[in-house]
C-alpha positions in Angstrom: 9.4 -28.5 8.6 13.0 -28.8 7.3 15.8 -27.0 9.0 16.3 -23.4 8.0 18.8 -23.4 5.2 19.8 -19.7 4.9 19.3 -16.3 6.4 17.9 -13.0 5.1 17.9 -9.6 6.7 15.0 -7.3 5.8 13.5 -4.1 7.2 10.8 -1.4 7.0 11.6 2.3 6.9 8.7 4.6 7.9 7.0 6.7 10.5 4.6 5.3 13.1 5.3 1.7 12.2 5.5 0.1 15.7 2.2 -1.8 15.0 3.3 -3.1 11.6 2.7 -6.8 10.9 5.3 -7.0 8.1 7.8 -8.7 10.4 5.3 -11.5 11.0 4.4 -11.9 7.4 7.9 -12.1 6.2 9.0 -14.3 9.1 6.2 -16.8 8.4 6.9 -16.7 4.6 10.6 -17.3 5.4 9.8 -20.4 7.5 7.8 -21.8 4.6 10.8 -21.4 2.4 13.4 -22.6 4.9 14.8 -19.1 5.3 15.6 -17.5 8.7 14.3 -13.9 8.3 15.4 -11.0 10.5 13.0 -8.0 9.9 13.8 -4.7 11.5 11.5 -1.7 12.0 13.5 1.4 11.2 11.9 4.8 12.1 14.3 7.6 11.1 13.1 10.0 13.9 13.7 7.4 16.6 17.1 6.6 15.1 18.1 10.3 15.1 18.7 10.1 11.3 17.1 11.2 8.1 15.7 8.8 5.5 18.8 9.0 3.3 21.1 8.0 6.3 18.9 5.0 7.2 18.7 3.9 3.6 22.5 4.1 3.3 22.8 2.1 6.6 20.7 -0.7 5.1 22.8 -0.8 2.0 26.0 -1.0 4.0 24.8 -3.4 6.6 23.9 -6.3 4.3 20.2 -6.1 4.1 18.7 -8.1 1.3 15.9 -5.6 0.9 13.6 -3.1 2.6 10.1 -2.0 2.5 9.3 1.7 2.5 6.1 3.2 3.9 4.7 6.6 4.7 6.1 9.2 4.3 9.1 8.0 2.3 7.9 6.2 -0.8 8.5 9.1 -3.2 11.9 9.8 -1.7 12.9 6.2 -2.2 11.9 6.3 -5.8 14.7 8.7 -6.5 17.3 6.4 -5.0 16.7 3.2 -6.9 16.6 1.8 -10.4 13.0 1.2 -11.6 12.4 -1.0 -14.6 8.6 -1.2 -14.7 7.1 1.7 -16.7 4.0 1.7 -14.5 6.1 2.2 -11.4 8.1 4.9 -13.1 4.8 6.7 -13.8 3.7 6.2 -10.2 6.9 7.8 -8.9 6.8 5.9 -5.6 8.3 2.7 -4.4 7.6 0.6 -1.4 9.9 -2.3 -2.0 13.7 -2.1 -2.6 16.0 -5.1 -3.2 19.8 -4.6 -3.0 21.4 -6.3 -6.0 25.1 -6.4 -7.1 24.4 -3.6 -9.5 22.7 -1.4 -6.9 19.2 -1.0 -5.4 16.2 -1.8 -7.5 12.7 -0.4 -6.7 9.2 -1.9 -7.0 5.7 -0.9 -6.1 3.8 -3.8 -4.6 1.1 -1.4 -3.3 0.1 -1.2 -7.0 0.1 -4.9 -7.8 -1.2 -5.8 -4.3 -4.2 -3.5 -4.6 -5.1 -5.0 -8.0 -4.8 -8.5 -6.5 -6.8 -7.6 -3.4 -9.6 -6.0 -5.4 -9.9 -9.0 -7.7 -9.8 -11.5 -4.8 -12.5 -9.6 -3.0 -14.8 -8.4 -5.8 -13.8 -10.6 -8.8 -14.6 -9.0 -12.1 -17.1 -6.6 -10.7 -16.5 -3.1 -12.3 -15.3 -0.5 -9.8 -17.6 2.2 -11.2 -16.7 5.8 -10.6 -14.3 6.2 -7.6 -13.8 9.0 -5.2 -10.3 8.8 -3.8 -9.0 10.7 -0.8 -5.2 11.1 -0.8 -2.7 11.4 -3.6 0.5 10.6 -1.9 2.6 7.4 -2.3 0.0 4.8 -1.7 -2.6 7.0 -3.4 -0.6 7.0 -6.6 -0.3 3.2 -6.5 -4.0 2.7 -5.8 -5.0 5.2 -8.5 -2.9 3.4 -11.1 -4.3 0.1 -9.8 -7.8 1.5 -10.4 -6.8 2.2 -14.1 -5.6 -1.3 -14.4 -8.9 -2.6 -13.1 -10.7 -0.6 -15.8 -11.8 2.4 -13.8 -12.4 5.3 -16.1 -13.9 7.9 -13.7 -11.7 8.9 -10.8 -12.2 11.9 -8.6 -9.2 13.0 -6.4 -9.0 15.1 -3.3 -5.9 15.9 -1.2 -5.0 18.5 1.3 -2.1 19.3 -1.1 -4.0 20.5 -4.1 -0.9 20.6 -6.5 -0.1 17.0 -5.5 -3.6 15.9 -6.5 -3.3 17.9 -9.8 0.0 16.3 -10.6 -1.4 12.8 -10.0 -4.4 13.6 -12.2 -2.0 14.6 -15.0 -0.1 11.3 -14.6 -3.3 9.4 -14.8 -4.6 11.2 -17.9 -1.3 10.5 -19.6 -1.6 6.8 -18.8 -5.3 6.6 -19.8 -6.3 9.4 -22.1 -9.9 7.9 -22.3 -10.4 8.3 -18.6 -12.2 11.1 -16.8 -9.9 12.3 -14.1 -11.1 15.2 -11.9 -9.6 17.0 -9.0 -11.8 18.6 -6.4 -11.5 20.3 -3.0 -15.2 19.6 -2.2 -16.0 16.1 -0.8 -19.7 16.6 -1.7 -18.7 17.0 -5.4 -16.3 14.0 -5.3 -18.8 11.6 -3.8 -21.7 12.6 -6.1 -22.5 9.5 -8.2 -19.4 7.6 -6.9 -19.6 3.8 -6.6 -16.3 3.4 -4.8 -14.9 5.3 -1.8 -11.2 5.0 -1.2 -9.1 6.3 1.7 -5.4 6.6 0.9 -4.5 8.9 3.8 -3.1 7.9 7.2 -6.2 9.3 8.9 -7.6 6.5 11.1 -4.5 4.6 11.7 -3.0 4.0 15.1 -1.9 7.4 16.4 -4.2 9.3 14.0 -7.8 8.7 15.0 -10.8 9.8 13.0 -12.0 9.5 9.4 -11.3 11.4 6.2 -15.0 11.4 5.1 -18.1 12.2 7.2 -20.4 9.2 7.4 -23.3 11.2 5.8 -21.3 11.6 2.6 -21.2 7.9 2.0 -24.9 7.5 0.9 -25.2 6.0 -2.5 -21.8 4.4 -2.8 -21.5 0.6 -3.2 -18.0 -0.3 -1.9 -15.2 1.2 0.2 -11.5 0.6 0.7 -9.2 1.9 3.4 -5.5 1.6 2.8 -5.0 1.8 6.6 -4.7 -1.6 8.2 -3.6 -0.8 11.7 -6.3 -1.0 13.0 -8.1 -3.3 10.6 -11.5 -1.9 11.6 -11.2 1.8 11.0 -13.9 4.4 11.5 -14.0 5.0 7.8 -14.9 1.3 7.1 -17.2 1.0 10.1 -19.2 4.0 8.8 -19.3 2.5 5.3 -20.4 -0.9 6.5 -23.1 0.7 8.6 -24.5 2.2 5.5 -24.6 -1.0 3.6 -21.4 -0.6 1.5 -19.2 -3.7 0.9 -15.9 -2.9 2.5 -12.3 -4.0 1.9 -9.8 -3.5 4.6 -6.2 -2.3 4.1 -5.2 -5.6 5.6 -6.0 -7.2 2.2 -3.7 -4.7 0.5 -1.0 -5.4 3.2 -1.4 -9.2 2.6 -1.3 -9.2 -1.2 1.5 -6.6 -1.5 3.4 -8.6 1.1 3.2 -11.8 -1.0 4.5 -9.8 -4.0 7.3 -8.3 -1.8 8.3 -11.7 -0.6 8.6 -13.0 -4.2 10.9 -10.1 -5.0 13.1 -10.6 -1.9 13.3 -14.4 -2.1 12.2 -15.7 -5.4 9.7 -18.0 -3.6 5.9 -17.9 -3.9 4.4 -18.6 -0.5 1.4 -20.8 0.3 -1.1 -17.9 0.7 -3.7 -20.0 2.6 -1.1 -21.2 5.2 0.4 -17.7 5.4 -3.0 -16.1 6.1 -3.8 -18.7 8.7 -0.4 -18.2 10.4 -0.9 -14.4 10.6 -4.4 -14.9 12.0 -3.1 -17.2 14.7 -0.5 -14.7 15.7 -3.1 -11.9 15.9 -5.3 -14.1 18.1 -2.6 -14.6 20.7 
């Protein structure tokens, strides 16, 4: 490999991010492109600062860009310029690049979910989908479902008004779609082909599952936005009942590719990048 020709400072702002693999993904993508990447994990609570202060530090300290994860994606959207109408409608950003005219925001959860679904399921229709969680990643995935042609989405969230607001946004974007909000999982799963978890339940530090296993009967596929760990209880229960499952790792991987393109202008070799990440995980 040729000598590294330049340097780039990146970071991730979020809570409970110690197990994130983003530093490895961007480090490996940087090596492919001949760029020496520094990738910092920035947890506001550990730094004794709020999100706004950490964001300002990144801007002042010469970061090329940052990723944003739970629970700050919607806060970040208010601090950046967003040019993509779909991302404006989502109202959450997970990728920020600092340009000469200020910070620009993107949502690669949205584009990454679409890419991950197509890579895993091809052109297979999603069918009706029951989605748990209407926060930042939930918004991105729901709009991704519309892009994939889904026209029956049932939403549930502990914050009922948040779910209702997302439903209104989805109806505005796709007036022909049937968008329902429920507070009863039994109602949401009835007739659903896809089951989607967009909550942090099941990730490292938050054990459990957002949906009892017995509710999964009759569904065809399941996706969990959580990727640390890759094998969540939600996906394990789904696989045990014969559903085809897609891990949040696939969303992480595909959104990471899109992030790297935004940060660097380079398209990584995805096969080599996946193999490199697997090798690191096997150590």
